[in-house]
PDBQT receptor file of N, H, CA, C and O in Angstrom, charges set to zero:
ATOM      1  N   MET A   1      40.954 139.242 133.836  1.00  0.00    +0.000 N 
ATOM      2  CA  MET A   1      41.042 139.086 132.399  1.00  0.00    +0.000 C 
ATOM      3  C   MET A   1      40.865 137.622 132.005  1.00  0.00    +0.000 C 
ATOM      4  O   MET A   1      40.275 137.341 130.962  1.00  0.00    +0.000 OA
ATOM      5  N   LYS A   2      41.355 136.697 132.802  1.00  0.00    +0.000 N 
ATOM      6  H   LYS A   2      41.834 136.926 133.649  1.00  0.00    +0.000 HD
ATOM      7  CA  LYS A   2      41.181 135.287 132.496  1.00  0.00    +0.000 C 
ATOM      8  C   LYS A   2      39.707 134.894 132.529  1.00  0.00    +0.000 C 
ATOM      9  O   LYS A   2      39.274 134.039 131.756  1.00  0.00    +0.000 OA
ATOM     10  N   GLU A   3      38.939 135.511 133.417  1.00  0.00    +0.000 N 
ATOM     11  H   GLU A   3      39.291 136.205 134.045  1.00  0.00    +0.000 HD
ATOM     12  CA  GLU A   3      37.514 135.205 133.507  1.00  0.00    +0.000 C 
ATOM     13  C   GLU A   3      36.800 135.587 132.216  1.00  0.00    +0.000 C 
ATOM     14  O   GLU A   3      35.906 134.866 131.772  1.00  0.00    +0.000 OA
ATOM     15  N   GLN A   4      37.171 136.690 131.618  1.00  0.00    +0.000 N 
ATOM     16  H   GLN A   4      37.897 137.275 131.979  1.00  0.00    +0.000 HD
ATOM     17  CA  GLN A   4      36.565 137.110 130.357  1.00  0.00    +0.000 C 
ATOM     18  C   GLN A   4      36.880 136.114 129.247  1.00  0.00    +0.000 C 
ATOM     19  O   GLN A   4      36.008 135.794 128.440  1.00  0.00    +0.000 OA
ATOM     20  N   ARG A   5      38.084 135.635 129.199  1.00  0.00    +0.000 N 
ATOM     21  H   ARG A   5      38.792 135.895 129.855  1.00  0.00    +0.000 HD
ATOM     22  CA  ARG A   5      38.501 134.724 128.134  1.00  0.00    +0.000 C 
ATOM     23  C   ARG A   5      37.821 133.367 128.245  1.00  0.00    +0.000 C 
ATOM     24  O   ARG A   5      37.636 132.698 127.229  1.00  0.00    +0.000 OA
ATOM     25  N   LYS A   6      37.445 132.939 129.446  1.00  0.00    +0.000 N 
ATOM     26  H   LYS A   6      37.596 133.483 130.272  1.00  0.00    +0.000 HD
ATOM     27  CA  LYS A   6      36.741 131.666 129.607  1.00  0.00    +0.000 C 
ATOM     28  C   LYS A   6      35.450 131.662 128.809  1.00  0.00    +0.000 C 
ATOM     29  O   LYS A   6      35.091 130.649 128.210  1.00  0.00    +0.000 OA
ATOM     30  N   ASN A   7      34.755 132.781 128.799  1.00  0.00    +0.000 N 
ATOM     31  H   ASN A   7      35.047 133.604 129.286  1.00  0.00    +0.000 HD
ATOM     32  CA  ASN A   7      33.456 132.879 128.140  1.00  0.00    +0.000 C 
ATOM     33  C   ASN A   7      33.567 133.199 126.655  1.00  0.00    +0.000 C 
ATOM     34  O   ASN A   7      32.556 133.198 125.953  1.00  0.00    +0.000 OA
ATOM     35  N   ASP A   8      34.754 133.468 126.168  1.00  0.00    +0.000 N 
ATOM     36  H   ASP A   8      35.576 133.468 126.739  1.00  0.00    +0.000 HD
ATOM     37  CA  ASP A   8      34.934 133.850 124.771  1.00  0.00    +0.000 C 
ATOM     38  C   ASP A   8      35.516 132.703 123.950  1.00  0.00    +0.000 C 
ATOM     39  O   ASP A   8      36.492 132.903 123.227  1.00  0.00    +0.000 OA
ATOM     40  N   GLY A   9      34.944 131.520 124.044  1.00  0.00    +0.000 N 
ATOM     41  H   GLY A   9      34.151 131.357 124.631  1.00  0.00    +0.000 HD
ATOM     42  CA  GLY A   9      35.438 130.369 123.288  1.00  0.00    +0.000 C 
ATOM     43  C   GLY A   9      35.388 130.590 121.800  1.00  0.00    +0.000 C 
ATOM     44  O   GLY A   9      36.281 130.151 121.076  1.00  0.00    +0.000 OA
ATOM     45  N   VAL A  10      34.351 131.270 121.329  1.00  0.00    +0.000 N 
ATOM     46  H   VAL A  10      33.626 131.627 121.918  1.00  0.00    +0.000 HD
ATOM     47  CA  VAL A  10      34.225 131.525 119.896  1.00  0.00    +0.000 C 
ATOM     48  C   VAL A  10      35.306 132.493 119.442  1.00  0.00    +0.000 C 
ATOM     49  O   VAL A  10      35.864 132.333 118.356  1.00  0.00    +0.000 OA
ATOM     50  N   VAL A  11      35.603 133.479 120.248  1.00  0.00    +0.000 N 
ATOM     51  H   VAL A  11      35.151 133.608 121.130  1.00  0.00    +0.000 HD
ATOM     52  CA  VAL A  11      36.618 134.469 119.891  1.00  0.00    +0.000 C 
ATOM     53  C   VAL A  11      37.985 133.814 119.812  1.00  0.00    +0.000 C 
ATOM     54  O   VAL A  11      38.814 134.220 118.997  1.00  0.00    +0.000 OA
ATOM     55  N   ALA A  12      38.236 132.822 120.628  1.00  0.00    +0.000 N 
ATOM     56  H   ALA A  12      37.563 132.492 121.290  1.00  0.00    +0.000 HD
ATOM     57  CA  ALA A  12      39.534 132.164 120.652  1.00  0.00    +0.000 C 
ATOM     58  C   ALA A  12      39.719 131.202 119.484  1.00  0.00    +0.000 C 
ATOM     59  O   ALA A  12      40.847 130.810 119.183  1.00  0.00    +0.000 OA
ATOM     60  N   ALA A  13      38.631 130.816 118.820  1.00  0.00    +0.000 N 
ATOM     61  H   ALA A  13      37.715 131.134 119.064  1.00  0.00    +0.000 HD
ATOM     62  CA  ALA A  13      38.732 129.884 117.692  1.00  0.00    +0.000 C 
ATOM     63  C   ALA A  13      39.480 130.541 116.544  1.00  0.00    +0.000 C 
ATOM     64  O   ALA A  13      39.389 131.752 116.347  1.00  0.00    +0.000 OA
ATOM     65  N   PRO A  14      40.217 129.744 115.792  1.00  0.00    +0.000 N 
ATOM     66  CA  PRO A  14      40.916 130.312 114.637  1.00  0.00    +0.000 C 
ATOM     67  C   PRO A  14      39.936 130.944 113.647  1.00  0.00    +0.000 C 
ATOM     68  O   PRO A  14      38.822 130.456 113.455  1.00  0.00    +0.000 OA
ATOM     69  N   VAL A  15      40.365 132.011 113.040  1.00  0.00    +0.000 N 
ATOM     70  H   VAL A  15      41.270 132.407 113.196  1.00  0.00    +0.000 HD
ATOM     71  CA  VAL A  15      39.503 132.762 112.128  1.00  0.00    +0.000 C 
ATOM     72  C   VAL A  15      39.030 131.875 110.980  1.00  0.00    +0.000 C 
ATOM     73  O   VAL A  15      37.871 131.976 110.577  1.00  0.00    +0.000 OA
ATOM     74  N   GLN A  16      39.865 131.036 110.456  1.00  0.00    +0.000 N 
ATOM     75  H   GLN A  16      40.806 130.954 110.783  1.00  0.00    +0.000 HD
ATOM     76  CA  GLN A  16      39.489 130.179 109.334  1.00  0.00    +0.000 C 
ATOM     77  C   GLN A  16      38.345 129.256 109.710  1.00  0.00    +0.000 C 
ATOM     78  O   GLN A  16      37.423 129.058 108.919  1.00  0.00    +0.000 OA
ATOM     79  N   ARG A  17      38.391 128.694 110.895  1.00  0.00    +0.000 N 
ATOM     80  H   ARG A  17      39.139 128.855 111.538  1.00  0.00    +0.000 HD
ATOM     81  CA  ARG A  17      37.312 127.797 111.335  1.00  0.00    +0.000 C 
ATOM     82  C   ARG A  17      36.001 128.544 111.470  1.00  0.00    +0.000 C 
ATOM     83  O   ARG A  17      34.946 128.024 111.105  1.00  0.00    +0.000 OA
ATOM     84  N   ARG A  18      36.059 129.769 111.997  1.00  0.00    +0.000 N 
ATOM     85  H   ARG A  18      36.916 130.191 112.294  1.00  0.00    +0.000 HD
ATOM     86  CA  ARG A  18      34.838 130.565 112.146  1.00  0.00    +0.000 C 
ATOM     87  C   ARG A  18      34.272 130.928 110.784  1.00  0.00    +0.000 C 
ATOM     88  O   ARG A  18      33.061 130.860 110.575  1.00  0.00    +0.000 OA
ATOM     89  N   ASN A  19      35.145 131.315 109.854  1.00  0.00    +0.000 N 
ATOM     90  H   ASN A  19      36.129 131.370 110.024  1.00  0.00    +0.000 HD
ATOM     91  CA  ASN A  19      34.687 131.666 108.514  1.00  0.00    +0.000 C 
ATOM     92  C   ASN A  19      34.053 130.469 107.827  1.00  0.00    +0.000 C 
ATOM     93  O   ASN A  19      33.015 130.602 107.180  1.00  0.00    +0.000 OA
ATOM     94  N   GLU A  20      34.665 129.312 107.960  1.00  0.00    +0.000 N 
ATOM     95  H   GLU A  20      35.509 129.204 108.486  1.00  0.00    +0.000 HD
ATOM     96  CA  GLU A  20      34.124 128.101 107.336  1.00  0.00    +0.000 C 
ATOM     97  C   GLU A  20      32.777 127.733 107.949  1.00  0.00    +0.000 C 
ATOM     98  O   GLU A  20      31.856 127.340 107.233  1.00  0.00    +0.000 OA
ATOM     99  N   ALA A  21      32.658 127.856 109.262  1.00  0.00    +0.000 N 
ATOM    100  H   ALA A  21      33.406 128.175 109.844  1.00  0.00    +0.000 HD
ATOM    101  CA  ALA A  21      31.391 127.561 109.930  1.00  0.00    +0.000 C 
ATOM    102  C   ALA A  21      30.307 128.525 109.457  1.00  0.00    +0.000 C 
ATOM    103  O   ALA A  21      29.165 128.118 109.245  1.00  0.00    +0.000 OA
ATOM    104  N   PHE A  22      30.655 129.791 109.290  1.00  0.00    +0.000 N 
ATOM    105  H   PHE A  22      31.583 130.122 109.462  1.00  0.00    +0.000 HD
ATOM    106  CA  PHE A  22      29.684 130.768 108.804  1.00  0.00    +0.000 C 
ATOM    107  C   PHE A  22      29.249 130.431 107.381  1.00  0.00    +0.000 C 
ATOM    108  O   PHE A  22      28.063 130.499 107.056  1.00  0.00    +0.000 OA
ATOM    109  N   ARG A  23      30.211 130.068 106.536  1.00  0.00    +0.000 N 
ATOM    110  H   ARG A  23      31.174 130.013 106.800  1.00  0.00    +0.000 HD
ATOM    111  CA  ARG A  23      29.868 129.716 105.150  1.00  0.00    +0.000 C 
ATOM    112  C   ARG A  23      28.943 128.511 105.096  1.00  0.00    +0.000 C 
ATOM    113  O   ARG A  23      27.992 128.493 104.314  1.00  0.00    +0.000 OA
ATOM    114  N   LEU A  24      29.209 127.510 105.915  1.00  0.00    +0.000 N 
ATOM    115  H   LEU A  24      29.981 127.524 106.550  1.00  0.00    +0.000 HD
ATOM    116  CA  LEU A  24      28.352 126.317 105.943  1.00  0.00    +0.000 C 
ATOM    117  C   LEU A  24      26.937 126.667 106.393  1.00  0.00    +0.000 C 
ATOM    118  O   LEU A  24      25.961 126.204 105.803  1.00  0.00    +0.000 OA
ATOM    119  N   LEU A  25      26.829 127.474 107.427  1.00  0.00    +0.000 N 
ATOM    120  H   LEU A  25      27.622 127.850 107.907  1.00  0.00    +0.000 HD
ATOM    121  CA  LEU A  25      25.509 127.885 107.902  1.00  0.00    +0.000 C 
ATOM    122  C   LEU A  25      24.767 128.727 106.873  1.00  0.00    +0.000 C 
ATOM    123  O   LEU A  25      23.561 128.561 106.688  1.00  0.00    +0.000 OA
ATOM    124  N   SER A  26      25.477 129.625 106.204  1.00  0.00    +0.000 N 
ATOM    125  H   SER A  26      26.456 129.760 106.354  1.00  0.00    +0.000 HD
ATOM    126  CA  SER A  26      24.812 130.463 105.204  1.00  0.00    +0.000 C 
ATOM    127  C   SER A  26      24.373 129.635 104.002  1.00  0.00    +0.000 C 
ATOM    128  O   SER A  26      23.322 129.905 103.421  1.00  0.00    +0.000 OA
ATOM    129  N   ASP A  27      25.161 128.631 103.620  1.00  0.00    +0.000 N 
ATOM    130  H   ASP A  27      26.015 128.411 104.093  1.00  0.00    +0.000 HD
ATOM    131  CA  ASP A  27      24.753 127.739 102.531  1.00  0.00    +0.000 C 
ATOM    132  C   ASP A  27      23.484 126.977 102.889  1.00  0.00    +0.000 C 
ATOM    133  O   ASP A  27      22.581 126.838 102.065  1.00  0.00    +0.000 OA
ATOM    134  N   LYS A  28      23.421 126.481 104.129  1.00  0.00    +0.000 N 
ATOM    135  H   LYS A  28      24.155 126.594 104.799  1.00  0.00    +0.000 HD
ATOM    136  CA  LYS A  28      22.226 125.761 104.583  1.00  0.00    +0.000 C 
ATOM    137  C   LYS A  28      21.004 126.670 104.569  1.00  0.00    +0.000 C 
ATOM    138  O   LYS A  28      19.921 126.262 104.150  1.00  0.00    +0.000 OA
ATOM    139  N   LEU A  29      21.185 127.897 105.028  1.00  0.00    +0.000 N 
ATOM    140  H   LEU A  29      22.065 128.228 105.368  1.00  0.00    +0.000 HD
ATOM    141  CA  LEU A  29      20.073 128.845 105.063  1.00  0.00    +0.000 C 
ATOM    142  C   LEU A  29      19.583 129.171 103.659  1.00  0.00    +0.000 C 
ATOM    143  O   LEU A  29      18.378 129.233 103.416  1.00  0.00    +0.000 OA
ATOM    144  N   ARG A  30      20.519 129.379 102.733  1.00  0.00    +0.000 N 
ATOM    145  H   ARG A  30      21.498 129.328 102.930  1.00  0.00    +0.000 HD
ATOM    146  CA  ARG A  30      20.131 129.659 101.344  1.00  0.00    +0.000 C 
ATOM    147  C   ARG A  30      19.336 128.500 100.751  1.00  0.00    +0.000 C 
ATOM    148  O   ARG A  30      18.346 128.720 100.055  1.00  0.00    +0.000 OA
ATOM    149  N   LYS A  31      19.763 127.268 101.023  1.00  0.00    +0.000 N 
ATOM    150  H   LYS A  31      20.568 127.089 101.589  1.00  0.00    +0.000 HD
ATOM    151  CA  LYS A  31      19.054 126.094 100.504  1.00  0.00    +0.000 C 
ATOM    152  C   LYS A  31      17.662 125.987 101.102  1.00  0.00    +0.000 C 
ATOM    153  O   LYS A  31      16.708 125.638 100.406  1.00  0.00    +0.000 OA
ATOM    154  N   LEU A  32      17.542 126.289 102.396  1.00  0.00    +0.000 N 
ATOM    155  H   LEU A  32      18.317 126.572 102.961  1.00  0.00    +0.000 HD
ATOM    156  CA  LEU A  32      16.231 126.216 103.051  1.00  0.00    +0.000 C 
ATOM    157  C   LEU A  32      15.264 127.281 102.545  1.00  0.00    +0.000 C 
ATOM    158  O   LEU A  32      14.058 127.044 102.473  1.00  0.00    +0.000 OA
ATOM    159  N   SER A  33      15.786 128.443 102.197  1.00  0.00    +0.000 N 
ATOM    160  H   SER A  33      16.766 128.635 102.255  1.00  0.00    +0.000 HD
ATOM    161  CA  SER A  33      14.911 129.535 101.782  1.00  0.00    +0.000 C 
ATOM    162  C   SER A  33      14.754 129.635 100.258  1.00  0.00    +0.000 C 
ATOM    163  O   SER A  33      14.042 130.509  99.762  1.00  0.00    +0.000 OA
ATOM    164  N   GLU A  34      15.410 128.753  99.532  1.00  0.00    +0.000 N 
ATOM    165  H   GLU A  34      15.988 128.044  99.935  1.00  0.00    +0.000 HD
ATOM    166  CA  GLU A  34      15.350 128.778  98.074  1.00  0.00    +0.000 C 
ATOM    167  C   GLU A  34      13.922 128.544  97.583  1.00  0.00    +0.000 C 
ATOM    168  O   GLU A  34      13.243 127.620  98.032  1.00  0.00    +0.000 OA
ATOM    169  N   GLY A  35      13.485 129.378  96.671  1.00  0.00    +0.000 N 
ATOM    170  H   GLY A  35      14.037 130.129  96.307  1.00  0.00    +0.000 HD
ATOM    171  CA  GLY A  35      12.165 129.224  96.075  1.00  0.00    +0.000 C 
ATOM    172  C   GLY A  35      11.025 129.797  96.898  1.00  0.00    +0.000 C 
ATOM    173  O   GLY A  35       9.876 129.779  96.455  1.00  0.00    +0.000 OA
ATOM    174  N   ARG A  36      11.316 130.298  98.073  1.00  0.00    +0.000 N 
ATOM    175  H   ARG A  36      12.249 130.313  98.433  1.00  0.00    +0.000 HD
ATOM    176  CA  ARG A  36      10.263 130.892  98.906  1.00  0.00    +0.000 C 
ATOM    177  C   ARG A  36      10.041 132.338  98.492  1.00  0.00    +0.000 C 
ATOM    178  O   ARG A  36      10.974 133.017  98.062  1.00  0.00    +0.000 OA
ATOM    179  N   PRO A  37       8.816 132.805  98.621  1.00  0.00    +0.000 N 
ATOM    180  CA  PRO A  37       8.561 134.208  98.268  1.00  0.00    +0.000 C 
ATOM    181  C   PRO A  37       9.303 135.153  99.218  1.00  0.00    +0.000 C 
ATOM    182  O   PRO A  37       9.518 134.841 100.389  1.00  0.00    +0.000 OA
ATOM    183  N   GLN A  38       9.679 136.293  98.690  1.00  0.00    +0.000 N 
ATOM    184  H   GLN A  38       9.504 136.546  97.739  1.00  0.00    +0.000 HD
ATOM    185  CA  GLN A  38      10.385 137.270  99.495  1.00  0.00    +0.000 C 
ATOM    186  C   GLN A  38       9.388 138.079 100.311  1.00  0.00    +0.000 C 
ATOM    187  O   GLN A  38       8.209 138.168  99.968  1.00  0.00    +0.000 OA
ATOM    188  N   THR A  39       9.874 138.657 101.381  1.00  0.00    +0.000 N 
ATOM    189  H   THR A  39      10.831 138.585 101.660  1.00  0.00    +0.000 HD
ATOM    190  CA  THR A  39       9.010 139.511 102.195  1.00  0.00    +0.000 C 
ATOM    191  C   THR A  39       8.773 140.822 101.452  1.00  0.00    +0.000 C 
ATOM    192  O   THR A  39       9.609 141.219 100.640  1.00  0.00    +0.000 OA
ATOM    193  N   PRO A  40       7.669 141.495 101.705  1.00  0.00    +0.000 N 
ATOM    194  CA  PRO A  40       7.391 142.754 101.009  1.00  0.00    +0.000 C 
ATOM    195  C   PRO A  40       8.520 143.780 101.127  1.00  0.00    +0.000 C 
ATOM    196  O   PRO A  40       8.781 144.519 100.177  1.00  0.00    +0.000 OA
ATOM    197  N   SER A  41       9.186 143.834 102.272  1.00  0.00    +0.000 N 
ATOM    198  H   SER A  41       8.974 143.234 103.043  1.00  0.00    +0.000 HD
ATOM    199  CA  SER A  41      10.261 144.819 102.428  1.00  0.00    +0.000 C 
ATOM    200  C   SER A  41      11.404 144.540 101.455  1.00  0.00    +0.000 C 
ATOM    201  O   SER A  41      12.002 145.480 100.930  1.00  0.00    +0.000 OA
ATOM    202  N   GLU A  42      11.721 143.273 101.205  1.00  0.00    +0.000 N 
ATOM    203  H   GLU A  42      11.236 142.510 101.631  1.00  0.00    +0.000 HD
ATOM    204  CA  GLU A  42      12.781 142.947 100.249  1.00  0.00    +0.000 C 
ATOM    205  C   GLU A  42      12.363 143.335  98.829  1.00  0.00    +0.000 C 
ATOM    206  O   GLU A  42      13.185 143.807  98.043  1.00  0.00    +0.000 OA
ATOM    207  N   VAL A  43      11.113 143.141  98.513  1.00  0.00    +0.000 N 
ATOM    208  H   VAL A  43      10.446 142.758  99.151  1.00  0.00    +0.000 HD
ATOM    209  CA  VAL A  43      10.611 143.518  97.191  1.00  0.00    +0.000 C 
ATOM    210  C   VAL A  43      10.727 145.025  97.020  1.00  0.00    +0.000 C 
ATOM    211  O   VAL A  43      11.159 145.498  95.969  1.00  0.00    +0.000 OA
ATOM    212  N   LEU A  44      10.346 145.783  98.042  1.00  0.00    +0.000 N 
ATOM    213  H   LEU A  44       9.995 145.399  98.896  1.00  0.00    +0.000 HD
ATOM    214  CA  LEU A  44      10.432 147.241  97.968  1.00  0.00    +0.000 C 
ATOM    215  C   LEU A  44      11.875 147.718  97.815  1.00  0.00    +0.000 C 
ATOM    216  O   LEU A  44      12.136 148.685  97.100  1.00  0.00    +0.000 OA
ATOM    217  N   LEU A  45      12.785 147.062  98.464  1.00  0.00    +0.000 N 
ATOM    218  H   LEU A  45      12.573 146.275  99.044  1.00  0.00    +0.000 HD
ATOM    219  CA  LEU A  45      14.197 147.444  98.352  1.00  0.00    +0.000 C 
ATOM    220  C   LEU A  45      14.705 147.305  96.920  1.00  0.00    +0.000 C 
ATOM    221  O   LEU A  45      15.576 148.061  96.491  1.00  0.00    +0.000 OA
ATOM    222  N   ARG A  46      14.164 146.348  96.189  1.00  0.00    +0.000 N 
ATOM    223  H   ARG A  46      13.456 145.734  96.538  1.00  0.00    +0.000 HD
ATOM    224  CA  ARG A  46      14.625 146.083  94.830  1.00  0.00    +0.000 C 
ATOM    225  C   ARG A  46      13.917 146.951  93.787  1.00  0.00    +0.000 C 
ATOM    226  O   ARG A  46      14.338 146.984  92.631  1.00  0.00    +0.000 OA
ATOM    227  N   GLN A  47      12.863 147.646  94.173  1.00  0.00    +0.000 N 
ATOM    228  H   GLN A  47      12.521 147.620  95.112  1.00  0.00    +0.000 HD
ATOM    229  CA  GLN A  47      12.158 148.505  93.231  1.00  0.00    +0.000 C 
ATOM    230  C   GLN A  47      12.829 149.878  93.170  1.00  0.00    +0.000 C 
ATOM    231  O   GLN A  47      13.413 150.351  94.145  1.00  0.00    +0.000 OA
ATOM    232  N   SER A  48      12.731 150.482  92.027  1.00  0.00    +0.000 N 
ATOM    233  H   SER A  48      12.257 150.097  91.235  1.00  0.00    +0.000 HD
ATOM    234  CA  SER A  48      13.249 151.843  91.925  1.00  0.00    +0.000 C 
ATOM    235  C   SER A  48      12.170 152.806  92.449  1.00  0.00    +0.000 C 
ATOM    236  O   SER A  48      11.008 152.423  92.582  1.00  0.00    +0.000 OA
ATOM    237  N   ARG A  49      12.544 154.008  92.734  1.00  0.00    +0.000 N 
ATOM    238  H   ARG A  49      13.488 154.319  92.627  1.00  0.00    +0.000 HD
ATOM    239  CA  ARG A  49      11.588 154.980  93.279  1.00  0.00    +0.000 C 
ATOM    240  C   ARG A  49      10.458 155.275  92.294  1.00  0.00    +0.000 C 
ATOM    241  O   ARG A  49       9.328 155.541  92.702  1.00  0.00    +0.000 OA
ATOM    242  N   GLU A  50      10.763 155.228  91.006  1.00  0.00    +0.000 N 
ATOM    243  H   GLU A  50      11.681 155.012  90.674  1.00  0.00    +0.000 HD
ATOM    244  CA  GLU A  50       9.738 155.518  89.996  1.00  0.00    +0.000 C 
ATOM    245  C   GLU A  50       8.643 154.442  89.980  1.00  0.00    +0.000 C 
ATOM    246  O   GLU A  50       7.498 154.725  89.629  1.00  0.00    +0.000 OA
ATOM    247  N   GLU A  51       8.998 153.212  90.360  1.00  0.00    +0.000 N 
ATOM    248  H   GLU A  51       9.929 152.982  90.645  1.00  0.00    +0.000 HD
ATOM    249  CA  GLU A  51       8.029 152.120  90.324  1.00  0.00    +0.000 C 
ATOM    250  C   GLU A  51       7.021 152.225  91.477  1.00  0.00    +0.000 C 
ATOM    251  O   GLU A  51       5.936 151.648  91.405  1.00  0.00    +0.000 OA
ATOM    252  N   ARG A  52       7.372 152.948  92.522  1.00  0.00    +0.000 N 
ATOM    253  H   ARG A  52       8.254 153.417  92.581  1.00  0.00    +0.000 HD
ATOM    254  CA  ARG A  52       6.500 153.016  93.689  1.00  0.00    +0.000 C 
ATOM    255  C   ARG A  52       5.435 154.037  93.536  1.00  0.00    +0.000 C 
ATOM    256  O   ARG A  52       4.616 154.216  94.438  1.00  0.00    +0.000 OA
TER     257      ARG A  52
């Protein structure tokens, strides 16, 4: 069991730190992708069935 825990450093981190790290990464990703065209699949997801 100790061997498993050695490899789970992320799991052992406090939940707040992991959540904050995720928020920071998602903010960076949003800024990088801001203003870029969406992929066709995302456009289709936002259309209603009648529009297709």
